[in-house]
N, C-alpha and C positions, 0 to 999 in steps of 0.2 A: 637088621630092623633096630631102630632108634629104641631103647628103653622107654617104656611111658613116661617116667618123670621127666626125663630129657625133652620127650613130645611136650608135656605140659610147659617145660620152660620156654620152649619154640614157641608155643601159642602164645604164650603173656609177651614173650618178646614182640612178636609179630603185630600184636594187638596196640602195645603200648608205641609201637613206631608211627601207627595210623594217627593217633593223637598228637604225637609229637610234631609230625608235619603241621598239625592245625594250631599248634601253641601261641603262634602270635597272631592269629585272625581276631578281628572284631566280631561281635555277635552279627552285624549286618553283613559279613563277607561271606557268612554261612549261607546264604539263602540266594545268592545271585545266580543266575543262569542266562548268560547273554545270547548264546546259541543252543540248539538242539543239541551238537556234540558235545558241550561241556556240562555237567551235573555239577548241582550245588554241593559244596562239602559236607553240607550235614546229611544229604542224600547219601553219599558215599559212607559215613560213619554208619548211618543205620543199613544200609544195603549189606554191607560185610555183615553186621551183626545179624541181620535176617537170615543170611546163608548159613551159619552157625545154630540159630534156634531151628530152622526149618527142616536142614537136613541131616543135623545131628541130636540136638537134645530131644525135641519133640517125637522122633520116631522111637529114639532109644534110651532116653533117661527117664526111669519110671517116677511118675508122679510129677514130671514138670508140665508147668502150666505157661503158656504163652504170656508175655508181659503185655500185650495190647492186642485185642482182636484186630484193629483195623490194619497193623503194622504191616502185615503180609501183602496187603491191596498196596500199600505204600511205598515199601520198599523192594517188591519184586521187580527185577529188571527186565527180562524178556523171557521169563520160563513160563511158557505155555502150559507145560503140565501140571505147575503148580496152582495156575488159575488166573484171576483177574488182576490187573495191576493199572497204575497212574501212568498214562501215556508218558513218553519220554520229554517231549517238548513242554509239559505241565508240571516239571519235578521243581521249577523255580517259584511256581504260585503255591507251594507247601510252606506256607507260613505257621502252622501247625502240622505234625507236632513240633515243638520249640526246640531249640538248640540243646537246652538243659533236660528236655525230655528224651532227645537222642543220646546224651551222654547217661543219662540215667539206664536206658535201655541197655546201653554197653555193659556198663557196670554191672547190671543184673545178669545177663547172659555170660559174662566173664566169671562170676561167681559160679555159676552152676554148671560152665564148662570146665573149670578147674576142678571141680568136685568129681564132676565126670571123667575127665581123664585119669585122676588119680586114684580111681576106684574101679572104673570099669574094666572087664575083661574084652579087650577090643579084638574082634575078628580080623582077618587080613582086610575083607573088603571095607570094614569102617575105619579100619587105619588109613587105608587108599582114600577114601572119602575125606579125612580129616587132613591129610597132606594136600590133596586138591583144594581143600577151605583154605590152608595157609598160603598156598602160591596164588589163590584167587584173591586174598585180601591184599598179597604183595604188588598184583597186578593193579589194584585200585589204589594202591599207595603211589605208584607213579601216576595214575589218572588224577589222583589228589592233586599231586604238585604240579603237574600239568594246565589242570583245570583251574587251581587257585591263580597261576600266572596269568592264564585267559582273562579270568576276571579282573585282576590288579591292573594288568596291561591294557584293558580297556576303559580302566576308571581313569577320568580326565587328569586327576592328581598323579597318575604313575606313581603309586606309593613303592616305598621300599618296606621289606617284610624279612624277617629271619625265615631262613630254610635250610635243612639240614644237608646240603648239597653245595657242591662247587661249580657252578655254572659254564664259565667260558675260562679255559687254561689251555695255554700252549701244549702242543703236542710233543710226544717224546720223538727222538730221531726214528725215523721209520725205515724199513728196507723192504723191498718190493718182493711179495711172495709169489714164486712160479709154480703152477701145477703142469705136470708133463701129459700127453696125450694119453689118454687111457680109460679104464673102467674104474668108478669110482663108486663106493658104498655110501648112500646118503639115507639119513634118518637115524634114529634113536635105536640104539641097540636094546632089545627087548630082556637081553642076559644083564643087562647093568642093572645094579642094585641100588637105584635112585630114580628121582621124579621125572616124569616128563609130561606133557600134553598128549593127548591122542593125536592132535595131528601131526606131532613128530613122529609118531609111529608107521610103519610099513617099509620098514628098510630095504631099499632098493638099490639095484645097480644103475649108473647113468655113464653115458660115454661124453666123454670132454676133450676138447681139444687144447693143445698148447696155450696156456692163459697166463698172464702174469697182471697180478693185482698189485695197485699202488699200496706203498706201505703206510702214507700218509692221508688222512681225510683231506677234503678240499677246504682250505681256509677261507675266512672272510676277505683277507687279502684278494686271494684268486676270485672268489666271487665278484668282489668289487670291479675287478678289471670286466668280467661280462656285462655288468650293469652300465660300466662307463663305455663300452662299445656300442650300446644299443641293443643288447641282448632281449632285451624286453619288449622292443620295438620291431624286432625283425622275425617274420613269421619262419622264416628257413629253419630255424632253430627248433621249431616246435612242432610236437604231436598235433594233429587237427583238434582234438580234444582239448589240449592243454592251451594253444592258440585262442579258442574260445575263452577258456576260462580265465585268460588274462585279459581278455579284451571285456568280457563281461564284468568282471569284478575291480578292472581298475589296478593290476598288480604291477608293482613297480620293483620291489624288492621284497626279501625275506620277510615272514612276520615280525612284526616288533620294530621294524628298521623305520626311521624317521630322518628325513632330512633337516637340518636346522642350518641356515645361514651358510649353506652349501656344503655343510660338513654331515657325514652320516653317524646317527648315533641308535642304540637299540635299547629296549626296556629290559632291565633284567631284575632278579630279588633285590638288588641293590639301589633301585630306582634307574633312571635315565643315564646311561654311560655311552663314552665314546665307544663306536666300534672297535673292538681288539681285532687288530688284521692278522695277527698269529693264532687267533683261535680258531677252531673248526667252524664252517658256516654251520647254522642251526636254523630250524624252524622252517624248512623248506619242502614243498610239495615234491612228488614223483616226477610231476610235469615240469617243474624248476630242474630238479636234480637231471633228469634225460635232456633237457634243453641245455644244459651246461655242459653236459656231455659231448652232445654233438657241437656244440660251439667250439669244444677243444679238439673235436676229430676223432671222439673214441666213444665209449659206450659205458651203461651201468653194468656189474658183473650180474650174473643170473642168481637165483640163491644156492644152486648147486656148486657153480665156482667159487661163491663164498666160503661156504661149509668145507669144500676140499681144501681152500687155501688155510683156512683157519685149524684145521685137523693138521695139516701141512706144517704150520708154524709150531703149533704144540708138540707136534712130534721131534722137532728140532731143539726147543727149548721149551722148559715148562712157563717162562716169564714171556714166550715168544709172541703168544698170541696179543697181549697187552703191548710188548714193546715193539713188535715188527708190525702189528696191523693197528694199533692205536684203537684196540677195541674197548669199547665200554665209554666212549665219550657220546658219541651219537647213534641213535639207530640209523642203520644205512638201507637207504632205496635200492632194490633190486631191480630188474626188468623181468621177474618172474611173477607171474599171476599166482594168487592163491587158489590152489587145488588140492584134493585129496592125493595122497600118496597111493600105491597100489596097495589093494587089500585093505583099504580104510574101512572100518567100521563104525556105526555111530550105535554108542552104548544105550541101553534102555532107560527110558525114565528122564529126569530134567538133566541129568549129568551129560545126556545124549546132544543136548541143545547148547553146548557149551562153546564149540568150534565148528562142528561140522556144517551148520545151517548157515553159516558166513561165508562159506567158500563159492562166492560169485561176486565179480566186479571189485575184487581187492587187490592189492599188489602185496608181495611180500618184503618184510624188513628183517633184516638180519643184524645180529650183536646185541647190543646193550645201549643204556644213556645213563648221563650223570643221575636220573631220576631214577635206575632201577636198582631194587633193594639189593643189597648184598646177598649173593648166593643165587640169584633168580636170573641167571643167563647161564648159556651152555652152547656150543657150536652148532647144536642142532635146533635150536629155539627157533620157532617161525612166529614172529609179529605181523600183522596184516592190517591195513588201513586202504580206504580209496585213495586215489591218486591226486585227489586235490588237499588232502588233509595236512595240515602243518602245525598243528599246535602242541603237536608232541616234539620230543627234542631229535628231529631227525636231520640225517645230514647226507653228505655225499663222498663215495668212494669209487674211484674209477679204474677202469681196466687199461692199463697201459701198452 
């Protein structure tokens, strides 16, 4: 178990990183909500602070007083157990509290959390809840980055902004990873002395056939060939829902791609840039990933094949997961539905609402992305979104 002072330092480091992500925003950038999936940056900063106040300080810190009586209503996300909340689609209407007010809220809670962490005798359950809070804020840091990109990427000026990530870099030379036919253990081992989310638990056996995963992600150059071949105009490559989505939304390329004078450009945090054909394709939906795979005459891996391959690569070489699988650049779509593992149990109270109630009509992604905070990924991590979503840093790995 980490010493409490180390836990305090970790708390302060995670909290500081959320503000670093927002360091180059103008005040007006903090309040925009272009679509329901994207939350204003101000709301993320407030919501992650609300987590610490609601679940740690109010129940456990003697004499603590809430910063503002209305903030639980404003910054609750989806926790029915905690009470009423602002509708998700209305977060962009929150001109109040102000940006300065939210930062004052963060400073107030951080001061009390710092005092609490350095003086309290933490029970194992409370320690685990604090770990969850740190990982919860790290999840919102990734959402902060991708929501800010969506906000600025739909601003007609397509402005550049400083962001502490490197979005588009060529891949390392990758080697295919083969898994042999047999039975594999899938899921987080409860004996491991580290953090995981509840949807990773329920370690179980699965039978897999001989499978080889590509060592490299599909590049922009690869995907351009699909576009030029008429991939978005040929229904034969698409699942029925995907084809309906393409036609209903006029989809012709990945998100943030623009054709200017016959050349393809894409919006990045450096502004509008020519598409880097060597970089992994990004901001594609699961529908697009699946259609590309079918066009190539292959398929996406299951989440179990992906995990088995990642474990296999790590067993060969500690750096192999990054080197052979090029893991960490893009969240990788699988063809697995997001479902509970055997024996999955929903925790009591608000914590039980974290993952389990979303196990419907969503698809699993594996790995990590350039926006994923350091230390916030592992082979068993299960990310999940609906198959049409593409504002995250999502990419494609094929089965060879």
